[in-house]
Phi, psi and omega in degrees: 000137180287153180295149168277124182257123183238127176265129173258117184228166181220326184087348178203157177282161173087006180267355178084029183299315182295318177300314180298318182292314181296313182289330173292320176300317177298320180294322176296318179295325177295338176267022174070032171257146178267121193232133172244125175258132179236123181266114184258055185221074178306135178072358177240032187296133177213348187296329180294324177289311181300319184275359177077022181242019179301132182087355181256356181270135176253317180244166180222186184301321181296325177297321179290311185292337178259010171079017181275341176199173180267165175299323182300326178279326186274326182284128184259128178292140179297139175273353182257334187214116177298143178089009181233129180235147180238126174250106190272156175286160176288159176289327184273156175293154180185183180248152174252149181234141184296314186298311177298323179293317178300319179295318179299313182294320179296318181293322186269348188300326181279353185260350184227158173275323180223139171238122182254123180257119181263108180236049180294155184118206186269198179276072186244195181301316181297319178301312182297315181294315183294314183290330177289322184281334188278152170271334180225158180229133173248121182261116183258117184224154170268156187276053176239153186303322182295313180295317181293327176295320176296320177300321177299319178294320181296317180301332179274359180290144180302327182299336184255003188300324185248021181239143174292128181245129178242150184254128170248118175268121187248157177058043176273127178285113187304321184296330180274329182050041177075008181261178173062061167126332182248292176226151184280328181198174180298323182300323180294319178297315180297316180296323180296314182281321181083033179225150180291138182285128175264322181183168177234122183258121183286154171279106189221156179296322180299318179289325176297321177295318178296326181288319189259336185240356177078010180282158176287156173295154177306140185298326180229122180160177184298319186302310181294323179296323179300310184285331173297318178295319178299315180298317180296323178294322176296330178281356178095006179279149175265106180232153181294154174291131178240125177210358176203158181283000000 
């Protein structure tokens, strides 16, 4: 069976798309799925830090797309979660091309259960390539009016017209639960964007450590439960929303 290809997009920087994509990939792998994460952000590379493999990469996405090495050589296995591999973007700026990416995805599709394309940022080349190649789209936004307005615009883009789009709300302060000053409840955020809710990621110290230092999420706690629930929802399971302890 061919891999399910999911694009993680945001429409703007700073929403934590890469963190959400990497930690979701780990959660899928923990559920015994074979997962490849591909970072489509030349010169904005961060997945190696988030995924705990900084200093362990020899090749990157540009080496694969330009024929200098294979995916097997460039994709680095996670040191935190068996069954998860990361193919990082190059440090330098560059261009992405549809044909090499399509060839890469076609070649790898039979080898993985899920391929996650990280195209965080604006409506750029990476966004277009990722959303065209993906069967599903996950929109990662913070619960503030500016981000949600951009999400509303993204949902209306032609590239997403025939694809299921799910919403991940990131950096939500659990104690506020979206109340007192920004949005009154989850329904308002969902209605603003116009996409079905996949999950709510809390603003937590554990996730900040994973983002900046490459450490694993706490073994027992809300953070790991949040991403486990997100992964199960991607697998089609009906599980309760988890976003605070």
